[in-house]
N, C-alpha and C positions, 0 to 999 in steps of 0.2 A: 612820331615814333612808329614804325611798323609794327603791328601784331603779330607775336610769334605764330607760325603754322603749328597749331596742336589740335588733337582730337582727344576729347576725354571720352572714355568708354568704361566698362565695367572694370572692377577691381582685378578680375582675373587677367584680363588684357590677353595678349597673343599667347599662342601655345608655347611652353618651353623647349618640348621637342627634345629632351634628354634620354631617352630610350636607347639604350647601346645597341646596335646590331653589328653584325659582321661587315655590313657594307658601310658602316658609319664609324671607323675607329676614332675620329675626332670627338665622338660623343664622351671618352674616358676623360678627356682634357675639361668639358663643360661639367661634367658629373664631379669631378674633384675640385673646380672652382666652387660649384654649390657647396661641397662638403667643406672646403676651407672657410668660406665666409660665414656659413653656420656656426663652425667650432669657434671662430674668432669672435663673432658676435655673441656668443653664448658665454664664452670666458670673459669679455670685457664688461658685458652688460650696457646699461645706457650711459656710457662714459662720453660726455660731450668733447671728445678727444679726436685727434688725427690717427690714434694708434691703428686702428683698422686698416688703413690703407699701408701701413708699415709691414705687417704680417702678411697681408695679401700681395704685396710686392716680393717678398722673400719668396713665397710659394710659387708665383708665377714666372720668376727668372729661374727657378730650379725646373719647372716642367719645361720650360722653353729649352734650355740646354739639353735636358733629357730626351726631347723629341727631335730637335733640329741636329743634335749631334749624331743622330741616326739616319734621319731622313734627308739631311743636308738643306740647300738652298738658301740658308741666312748663316750670319757669323754668330759664333757662339759668344755668350756673354761671359767676359773674363776667364775664359778657360780653353785650354787647346786640345783636350781630349776627346776625339772623335769616337763614336760607337761602333760597335760590329755592324757591318752592313746588313746582315740578315737578322737582327736583333728586332723584337717587337718593340716598336716606338710607344705603343699603347700600355704595355706593361711598364716600360720605362717612365712614361708620365704619370702613372698610379703610383709607383714606388718612390718617385721623387717628391710627388705632393705628400704621400703619407708619411715619408720620413722626415720632412721639413716641419709638419705639422705636430708629429711626436716629439720632435725636439723642442719646440717652444710651447707645446701644450701638452704635456705628458698626463695630465688629470683626464684627457680625454682618450686615452690608449684603447679602452675597450671598443668604442665605438668607431674609431679609426681603423683598428686592426679588422673589425668586422666587415666594414666597406671595403678595405683592400683586399680581404680574401673573397668577397663578392666581384670585384674588378677582376681578380686574376682568374675565378672561376669561370667567368665569361669568355676567356680568351683560350684558344687551343693550346693545350700543354706541349711541352716540348722544348728544343734547344732555343728556338727563337725567343719564346717567352722566358726562359731562364736568363737568356743573355740581356734581355730588355731590363729584367730585375737586376740584374748585377750592374748594368750601367745606370739606371735611374738611382740606385744606392749611391754609387759615386757623383751623380749629379746633384743629389741632396748634399752630401757630405761637403761638396766644393763649396756650394752656398754658405753652409753653416760655418765652414771655415773663414770664408770671405768676410763674415759678419761678427767674428770675433773682436773684442775690443773696440766695437763701434760706438760706444757711448750710450748705449740703452740704460735706462733708469740711472743715470748720472746724476749726481745733487748739482743742479744748476739753480742757484738761488734768482729771484726776482728782488731787486734790492732798491728799487726807485721808491721815495717816499710820497704819501699821498700829497699832491698840490694840483692845482687848476690843470686840466689837460692830461693828468697822469692817471693809469688804471689803478683801481681799487677794487677789491670784491664786491660783487652786486647782489641786490636783494633778489628772490627773497632768502636763499641759502648761506650767501656771503661766503662761498668757497674761494680757497686760495687759487691762483694762476695755476691750472692742471698741466700736468706733464711738460713741463719746461725743458726737460731733456730733448724733446723733440727738436728744440732749435739749435743743438750742438751734435746732433745724430750725424754720423758719416752718411752722405747720400749713396744711393745705389748706382747713380749715374753722374751727377754733377761732381765738379772738382771740390767744393766746398758748399756749406749751407748758405753763404752769403753771396755766391756766384751771381745769382739775379734779384739781389736784394733791391726793392724799389727806394725811392725817395719817402721821406717821412711824410706825415700827415700835414694839413695845412696849419699854418699858426692860427692861435686862436682869435686873433686881432683881425683875421682876413674875411674878406667877402665869402670866399669859398666855403670856409668853416661855418659861418652864419648860414649859409644856403643849406649846407647839409643838416644842420640843427633844425632849420625850419621845416624841411622836407620830411625829417624823422618825426618831428612833432605832431605834424599834420597828418602824415601817411601810415606811420608805424605804431599808432597808439592803439591800446587794447580796446578802448572804447572812445567813441566819438571821433573816428578818424574819417579821412576823406576817401578812403579806400572803396572800391567797388566790390562786389560780391566775388567776382573772377580775381579781383587783385588779392583778397583774401585767401582765396583758395590756391593761388599760387604759392603765397606765402606758406601756407601750411603745408603744401605738396613737397616743398623743398626743406621741411623742418625736421625731417628724419635723418637716417644714415644715408648719406649720398653714395658713399663707396659700395655699400651694400645694393642701392638701387642700380648703380652701374654694372655690377656683376650680373644681375638678371638680365638686363638690358643687352650686354654684350653676348652673354650666352644665346639669347633669342636671336640676335644678329647673326652670329656665327652659324647657328642651326638653319634659320632660313635661307642663307645664301650658301648654304651647303660647302662651307669652307674645310679644306682638307686638315689633317692633324697638325701639320707644320704651321699652316697658316692661322689656325685656330690658336695655337700655342703662341705664336708670334703676336697675335693681336692683344692677346691676354698680358703678355708681357709688356708691351708697350704702353698700354694703357695704365697699368696698376704699378710699373717701375715709375712712369711718369707722375703717377698720382702719389707715389711715396716721396717722390722729391718735391712735389708740390708742398706737400704738409710740411717738410723740412725746411722749404723756403718761406713760407707763411709762419711758421712758429718762430723763425729766425728774426723776421720782421717784427712780430708781435713783442719778442724778448728786446729786440734793439730800440723801439719806439715807444713801447709801453703806454699807448694811447687809451684814455678813458672810454666806456662804452657810452652809447647814446643814452641810457637810462641815468648814467651819471652826469654826463654832459647836460641834459635837460633839466634835470632836477636842481643841479648846481651852476646853472647858466649866469647866476648873479655873480658869480666870482670869476668868470672867464674873461672879464674886462673888454667884452664885445657889446656895444650899444645896440646892435641888430638882434641880440638874443635875449629872451625874457625866461625865467625861470619858471618851472611848474613842478614843485615839491612832490606831487601826488601823480606824476606822469608814470603810466606803466607800458611796455611793449606788448605786441600782441603775442610774441613767444617769450619763453624764458630765455634770459641771457646767459650763454656758456661762459664758464670762468675762465677767461682769457681776454687779452686787449682787443681793441677794434681794429688796428691797422697792422697787417691786411686781413682781409677776410678768408677764411679757410675755405669755406664753402666754394667761392668764387674762383679761388686758386686752384682747387682740385678739380672743379667741372670744367675749366678751361683748358687745363692740362690734359683731360680725359678728351674733351672736343679736339684739341690739336692733335693728340696722338692717333685719335680715329682718323682725321682728316690725312695725316701723314702716312698712315698704313693703307688706307682705303685709296689714298690718290685723288680723292674728291671732297668738297665741301659738303656733299650730300651724305650725311652720317647714317639715315635711315634707323632711328633709333626708337624703341617703345620703351619709356620709362614709367614705372610703376611707382605708387607712394602708398606705405602702409598707414600712414597718417590720414589721408584723405580716401583711400581705397579707390583711387582712380589711376587709369593708366593714361599717358600723353605721348603723343607721337612728334618726334622731332626728326624733320627732314633734314635740317642744316646746323652746322656748328652755331652759327650766329645766332639761331633762334634759342638754343639752349643757353649760351652765355647770358642773351639778354633776360630770359626770365629767371636764372640764379641771381644776377646782379639786381634785378628789382626784387624778388623775393626776400632777400636779406633786409633791404630797407623796408618793405611793407611789412616784413616781421618785425620790425622796430629794434633789430639786433646789431645791424652794422650801418656805418655811413655809407653814401654812395662812392665817397672818396675811395674810402677802403675796399669797396667792391670792385670798382674798376681797376684799381692798383693791383687788387688779387689776380682778377682776370688777366691783365697784362702779363703778370709775373707768371702765372702758370702757363700761358701760352708759349711764353719765351722757355719755360723750363722743358716743355714738350718738343718744341721746334728744335732745340739744341740736342736733346736726347735722341730723336730721331734721325738727326744728322751724324750721330756718333755711334749709335747701337742699333740691332736688330734689322742690319741692312743685307739686302741680298748680296749672294757671293757668286762668282763665276765658278765653271766646271773646276777649274784649277784651284779654287778655295780662296781666290784672291777677293779683297772687299774694294769696291770703287772709293776714291777718296770723297770725303764729306763734300755736298756742294756747297757755294758761297752762300750766304744770306740772300744776295741779288738773285742768284739763279733759282734758288727755291721759290723766292716770291714771284718769279716770273711764271711758274708752272702751277702753284697753289697759293692762292690768298690766305693769309693769315685771317682766322676767325675774328669777327669784333666783338667788343665787350660792351653790349647795350649800346648806347647812342654813341660811343666812341669810336672815331674814324681814323684813329692813329694807325 
């Protein structure tokens, strides 16, 4: 297996370059992306859930509509109302982000209002700014309207009884299945949560299942594992908030490549809306299959009926096990969706991404989507929290989600406002190869 092309550097990594100037109106999109992720993370705290991606997706599509509705060039997201030609798209972007965040996180009103006032103060006063503000408000209101009754916080019970292979709360906290409503949330882009639902985990009696357990037992253990120092660092690197890691990296990419305001808004919308639906897809599979986590599988291996597995009642994973089922892995589903969204928007497999980790205090450089997918798949195995089968299945599902999303949304439009027909799967594969999932060659 090839080694991922990565460079470890100091924690600070590449400069964020988020200082707005008159020559860089796209900076307002990057600034409000940073404000959004800080607000969302602070509100949710250390919840081991996919919720961060949901809210970030809402903000990103609102900002996208606010910007491209004025600047043109791309199809609006589920909206037909174009903005005034001479309106300020920067003012519209700040307003849309502020209003969506304020709607869903009203406790942060003081900080959001202060940041918003600063954003507007940095723009020339006048009719263009005022028109941008008005259009941004309408863009935000449109997203809030679209998300009404979408299933957020619905009571979605997990009813499977404990049995061999079936998920149950894991030590040390023994928390219940968290945020089950994500499995039934109306997606931002997909037609339904199960649109790209993968097949289930391997049968307990299978060779594939035994190989998963054996690998986890040897490579995912907290102590006495077969991991190298680099493999342990990889597991820790991807043990934090992946969605937050992605935001910083995409801001840096957009700034370094001097993307304009419309292209910056499109990049964030494609990445974050795909991540939103990747979370929904992952939680749908988790609820559908309800497969037990590695810590349970290894400690109770004497109940699985597979002669190739042996129980270790004292086994512990390197990382704490999140409170939701194994199949499919949320981290790999989201990472693959992000990678495929990036390649789709950029038109190349070279994603040129600096990804930082608050856990390890290091930054890695990922030249290609394949490198990123491989590391995230491996990381969750080496962390002892997901089987390789669940990781690869998640990676494949996330890739499918984003590929479909980029065929149907955020597409360029002609001067007459028409959008080209979505390309066929065959045509798209001819021009841009799908990112691989670790050793996966499908």
